[in-house]
Structures are given as structure tokens and as C-alpha cells.
Backbone as JSON, one array per atom type, in Angstrom:
{
  "sequence": "MKQVAVWVIVPLLMLVGSGCTLKSTVKQTTDTTSNVTGTTSGRTWFNEDGLLNPEHKLTAFAAINQENVEQDLARGQGEYLTSLGTLMGLPNDRQAAFRTKAQGAFLTLMTSDQQARLQQLRMLAR",
  "N": [[65.21, 124.99, 105.07], [63.64, 122.3, 104.4], [64.82, 122.21, 102.07], [67.48, 121.32, 102.63], [67.28, 118.82, 104.7], [65.93, 117.0, 102.17], [68.14, 117.1, 100.65], [70.2, 115.5, 102.31], [68.77, 113.26, 103.45], [68.08, 112.18, 101.29], [69.57, 111.1, 100.41], [71.0, 109.61, 101.86], [69.03, 107.27, 102.65], [68.94, 105.88, 99.85], [71.5, 105.27, 100.24], [71.28, 102.85, 101.78], [68.33, 101.48, 101.14], [69.47, 100.38, 98.95], [71.05, 98.45, 100.02], [74.01, 98.62, 99.96], [76.88, 98.56, 101.55], [79.92, 100.04, 103.4], [81.45, 97.89, 104.44], [80.73, 95.09, 103.35], [81.25, 95.76, 100.65], [84.49, 96.31, 101.2], [85.21, 93.77, 102.47], [84.44, 92.36, 100.01], [86.34, 93.53, 97.84], [88.53, 92.94, 99.08], [88.17, 89.52, 99.5], [88.16, 88.93, 96.65], [90.56, 90.02, 95.29], [92.13, 88.12, 97.24], [91.81, 85.67, 95.84], [92.31, 85.95, 93.67], [95.02, 85.83, 93.97], [95.88, 83.9, 95.5], [95.37, 81.58, 93.53], [96.04, 82.34, 91.04], [98.68, 81.9, 91.33], [99.21, 79.58, 93.01], [100.01, 79.42, 95.47], [100.4, 80.52, 98.02], [100.95, 83.68, 99.34], [100.75, 85.8, 101.3], [101.35, 85.57, 105.1], [98.61, 84.56, 107.9], [98.51, 87.61, 109.03], [99.0, 89.07, 107.28], [101.68, 89.86, 105.78], [104.19, 89.04, 104.16], [105.36, 85.89, 103.53], [108.11, 84.37, 104.56], [109.36, 82.95, 102.6], [108.73, 84.04, 100.16], [110.13, 86.68, 100.13], [112.25, 87.13, 99.2], [111.62, 86.73, 96.18], [109.89, 88.77, 95.51], [110.92, 90.94, 96.63], [113.03, 90.99, 94.38], [111.39, 91.23, 92.17], [110.0, 93.63, 92.37], [112.66, 95.52, 92.57], [113.68, 95.4, 90.5], [115.02, 96.66, 88.09], [117.19, 98.54, 89.57], [118.36, 96.2, 90.73], [119.27, 95.2, 88.6], [121.15, 97.34, 88.15], [122.81, 97.24, 90.02], [123.8, 94.74, 90.09], [125.62, 94.6, 87.36], [127.34, 96.64, 88.16], [128.52, 95.41, 90.08], [127.94, 95.68, 93.03], [126.77, 97.81, 95.69], [123.87, 99.04, 97.28], [121.37, 96.84, 97.02], [122.2, 95.09, 95.71], [123.63, 94.01, 97.94], [121.54, 93.53, 99.82], [119.89, 92.02, 98.15], [121.17, 89.21, 98.83], [122.1, 89.48, 101.23], [118.6, 88.54, 101.75], [119.18, 85.97, 100.15], [120.17, 84.77, 102.51], [123.01, 84.8, 102.72], [126.28, 85.49, 105.57], [127.9, 87.93, 106.3], [130.37, 87.96, 105.48], [130.88, 86.55, 103.26], [129.18, 88.38, 101.46], [130.95, 89.84, 99.53], [132.38, 88.42, 97.24], [130.02, 87.03, 96.5], [129.28, 88.78, 95.24], [131.04, 89.47, 93.9], [131.02, 87.24, 92.21], [128.53, 87.23, 90.82], [128.47, 90.17, 89.74], [130.77, 88.84, 87.32], [128.57, 87.35, 86.16], [127.29, 88.17, 84.92], [125.69, 89.25, 82.28], [124.76, 86.59, 81.77], [123.01, 86.5, 83.58], [121.03, 88.4, 82.76], [119.83, 87.51, 80.21], [117.96, 85.71, 81.27], [115.1, 84.58, 82.22], [112.71, 85.91, 85.01], [113.05, 83.74, 86.97], [114.38, 81.93, 86.61], [117.14, 83.45, 86.83], [116.68, 84.24, 89.21], [117.15, 81.69, 90.57], [119.85, 80.8, 89.39], [121.27, 83.1, 90.69], [120.9, 81.93, 93.2], [122.61, 79.65, 92.93], [125.26, 81.21, 92.85], [125.41, 82.3, 95.55], [126.61, 80.02, 96.6]],
  "CA": [[64.89, 123.51, 106.07], [63.14, 120.86, 103.76], [65.76, 121.61, 100.84], [68.67, 120.38, 103.48], [66.29, 117.65, 104.64], [65.81, 116.82, 101.06], [69.85, 116.82, 100.4], [70.12, 114.81, 103.13], [67.48, 112.21, 103.68], [67.28, 111.09, 100.28], [70.81, 110.33, 99.41], [70.64, 108.26, 102.69], [67.81, 106.68, 102.23], [69.12, 105.58, 98.65], [72.31, 104.07, 100.36], [70.8, 102.12, 103.15], [67.43, 101.03, 100.69], [70.53, 99.68, 97.77], [71.61, 97.53, 100.98], [75.01, 98.91, 99.85], [77.43, 99.31, 103.05], [81.72, 100.19, 103.33], [82.16, 96.23, 104.91], [80.67, 94.07, 102.19], [82.04, 96.56, 99.46], [85.59, 96.2, 101.2], [85.01, 92.42, 102.1], [84.25, 91.99, 98.33], [87.49, 93.31, 97.18], [90.03, 91.8, 99.92], [88.03, 88.66, 98.94], [88.51, 88.89, 95.16], [92.15, 90.02, 95.63], [92.94, 87.12, 98.1], [91.18, 84.57, 95.55], [93.59, 85.88, 92.66], [96.36, 86.1, 94.29], [95.75, 81.94, 96.03], [94.57, 80.56, 92.77], [96.97, 82.24, 90.14], [100.08, 81.42, 91.96], [99.62, 78.6, 93.21], [100.57, 79.4, 96.82], [100.12, 81.86, 99.23], [102.24, 84.4, 99.25], [100.94, 86.22, 102.38], [100.23, 84.72, 106.29], [97.24, 85.46, 107.72], [98.71, 88.51, 109.51], [99.06, 90.01, 105.42], [102.58, 89.87, 106.09], [104.68, 88.43, 103.32], [105.97, 84.42, 103.97], [109.8, 84.22, 104.31], [109.94, 81.87, 101.28], [108.83, 84.89, 98.86], [110.51, 87.53, 99.76], [113.41, 87.16, 97.34], [111.3, 86.67, 94.53], [109.0, 89.82, 95.29], [112.09, 92.05, 95.98], [113.97, 91.54, 92.95], [110.74, 91.85, 91.22], [110.14, 95.68, 92.61], [113.31, 96.55, 92.13], [114.64, 94.72, 89.23], [116.0, 98.01, 87.83], [118.16, 98.83, 90.77], [119.27, 95.02, 91.02], [120.27, 95.01, 87.55], [122.09, 98.36, 87.84], [124.48, 96.73, 91.19], [124.54, 93.91, 89.27], [126.56, 95.24, 86.31], [128.45, 97.06, 88.8], [129.42, 94.56, 91.47], [128.2, 96.8, 94.51], [125.53, 98.37, 95.87], [123.08, 98.54, 98.63], [120.56, 96.14, 96.05], [122.4, 93.83, 95.51], [123.76, 93.82, 99.44], [120.1, 93.68, 100.35], [119.67, 90.27, 97.76], [122.33, 88.37, 98.95], [121.34, 89.62, 102.52], [117.78, 87.68, 101.66], [119.15, 84.34, 100.42], [120.92, 84.1, 103.93], [124.5, 85.14, 103.25], [126.27, 86.13, 105.78], [128.62, 89.49, 106.03], [131.95, 87.9, 105.22], [130.64, 85.64, 101.73], [128.83, 89.28, 100.37], [132.19, 89.89, 98.77], [132.73, 86.89, 96.69], [128.67, 86.52, 96.1], [128.8, 89.92, 94.5], [131.93, 89.23, 92.76], [130.61, 86.18, 90.84], [127.27, 88.1, 90.21], [128.94, 91.02, 88.59], [130.82, 88.14, 86.85], [127.94, 86.88, 85.53], [125.58, 89.83, 84.69], [125.0, 89.12, 80.66], [123.63, 85.41, 81.38], [121.94, 86.8, 84.17], [120.23, 89.31, 82.51], [119.26, 86.72, 79.26], [117.18, 84.42, 81.74], [114.04, 85.19, 83.0], [112.64, 86.13, 86.35], [112.62, 82.83, 88.61], [115.93, 81.12, 86.32], [117.66, 84.48, 87.29], [116.69, 84.0, 90.87], [118.3, 80.4, 90.84], [121.46, 81.14, 89.56], [121.59, 83.44, 91.85], [120.99, 81.16, 94.4], [123.76, 78.77, 92.92], [126.28, 81.71, 92.75], [125.92, 82.32, 96.63], [126.78, 78.8, 97.33]],
  "C": [[65.19, 121.95, 105.07], [64.19, 120.91, 102.72], [66.66, 121.06, 101.46], [68.24, 118.76, 103.91], [66.51, 116.83, 103.48], [67.38, 116.04, 100.73], [70.38, 115.73, 101.14], [70.03, 113.18, 103.37], [67.78, 111.65, 102.38], [68.4, 110.32, 99.76], [70.85, 109.15, 100.75], [70.07, 107.27, 102.69], [68.51, 105.69, 101.01], [70.61, 105.05, 99.24], [71.86, 103.28, 100.89], [69.41, 101.45, 102.03], [68.33, 100.01, 99.58], [70.96, 98.47, 98.64], [73.52, 97.59, 100.83], [75.7, 99.06, 101.26], [79.39, 98.95, 102.67], [81.74, 98.7, 103.49], [82.1, 95.58, 104.16], [82.02, 95.23, 101.1], [83.63, 95.92, 99.56], [85.87, 94.88, 101.9], [85.02, 91.89, 100.57], [85.49, 92.16, 97.52], [88.46, 92.96, 97.74], [89.61, 90.37, 99.35], [88.38, 88.11, 97.58], [89.93, 88.77, 95.2], [92.87, 88.53, 95.87], [92.63, 85.65, 97.03], [92.37, 85.25, 94.26], [94.44, 85.52, 93.09], [96.63, 84.09, 94.65], [95.71, 81.32, 94.82], [95.4, 81.05, 91.81], [98.47, 82.17, 90.35], [100.68, 80.54, 92.16], [99.84, 78.26, 94.75], [100.17, 80.45, 97.57], [101.26, 82.92, 99.46], [102.36, 85.58, 100.65], [101.13, 85.56, 104.06], [99.45, 85.53, 106.4], [97.12, 87.39, 108.74], [98.84, 90.03, 108.03], [100.88, 90.6, 105.26], [103.25, 88.99, 104.8], [105.32, 86.99, 103.54], [106.99, 84.68, 103.72], [109.77, 83.79, 103.04], [109.77, 83.38, 100.35], [109.51, 86.2, 99.02], [111.82, 87.93, 98.71], [112.75, 87.49, 95.91], [110.39, 88.24, 94.67], [110.58, 91.18, 95.57], [112.64, 92.35, 94.63], [112.9, 91.6, 91.96], [110.21, 93.14, 91.5], [111.0, 95.72, 92.66], [114.28, 96.18, 91.08], [115.81, 95.55, 88.76], [116.94, 98.58, 88.47], [118.86, 97.4, 91.06], [120.18, 94.92, 89.71], [121.34, 95.89, 87.11], [123.5, 97.6, 88.78], [124.67, 96.19, 90.47], [126.09, 93.78, 88.48], [127.64, 95.48, 87.45], [129.19, 96.25, 90.0], [129.24, 94.79, 93.0], [126.81, 97.26, 94.41], [124.44, 98.18, 96.79], [122.05, 97.59, 98.22], [120.67, 94.85, 95.73], [123.21, 92.95, 96.74], [122.24, 92.92, 99.93], [119.6, 92.09, 99.22], [120.18, 89.27, 98.39], [122.17, 88.13, 100.7], [119.96, 88.2, 102.53], [118.01, 86.63, 101.55], [120.08, 84.35, 101.25], [122.46, 84.19, 104.0], [125.25, 85.7, 104.71], [127.41, 87.03, 105.44], [130.04, 89.28, 104.76], [132.27, 87.07, 103.63], [130.08, 86.91, 100.88], [129.87, 89.12, 99.36], [132.37, 89.0, 97.43], [131.64, 87.14, 95.85], [128.94, 87.95, 95.16], [130.15, 90.17, 93.23], [131.58, 88.7, 91.42], [129.7, 86.75, 90.16], [127.78, 89.39, 89.0], [129.45, 90.12, 87.58], [129.81, 87.32, 85.41], [126.76, 87.49, 84.82], [125.12, 89.39, 83.17], [124.1, 87.55, 81.31], [122.67, 85.41, 82.4], [120.71, 87.25, 83.52], [119.23, 88.56, 80.87], [118.54, 85.56, 79.65], [115.85, 85.27, 82.07], [113.71, 85.33, 84.5], [113.43, 84.99, 87.48], [114.03, 82.01, 87.91], [116.9, 82.4, 86.87], [117.95, 84.37, 88.46], [117.22, 82.62, 91.03], [119.61, 80.67, 90.34], [121.96, 82.21, 89.96], [121.95, 83.23, 93.04], [122.46, 80.32, 94.33], [124.68, 79.99, 92.9], [126.8, 82.2, 94.49], [126.52, 81.34, 97.31], [128.36, 78.81, 98.13]]
}
């Protein structure tokens, strides 16, 4: 019984005595993450509910799915290209024309950086 008490009480005392709490550790981690996100991007990407703000959805989608988007752009069709058009606010009746234009501009789109590529895609969607 004494050995059990030593193995339970000593680590518990060390944890409490050090002032380490799970709540403060999680808070420090999330504060640091939000500070980095807020200061490195120059804007807030997430709302107070932790959801991605609508104006950043297109950028996030394109960055996360870059390889799949590039493959769909090359083919001129696919779910990622359709989703890209939807995120840009294209109605269904203009999706086919957008996909054709995007495929035609594939080489130009692939030589530009991420932000320039999104800007070019927005222009193709007009």
C-alpha cells in the first residue's frame, strides 16, 4: 500500500507543485497559434467560432488541394475544378465555360505563384 501511495502521490504533488495545468498549457498553445496566424497573415483567417472566413475559403481550398486542382485544370474537368468555380461564386450554367477557359490557360496558370494563379482564375470566371 505504501508503494502505491508513493507512485501516485509523488507524481501528483510534482504536477501540482510545479504549477503546470492542462488549461494553461492549452491556452498558451492556442494563444501562440492565433498570434502567429494573425501576425504573419496580416489578417484574421478565422472567425470567433473557429470557422474559416468566407473571403479566405478559396485560398485555403486551392492551397490544400493544389495537386488535385492542377490535375483537374489540365483535364478541364473534375470535382476540384468544379469546387473552385463554386467557391468563386460561379452559377452552374457558367461552370462549363469556366472549365474550358481554365484548361486553355493551364500553362500560364502553372507558371505563376499561388496568389497570382487565384487572381488569374478569378479573371477567367468573369
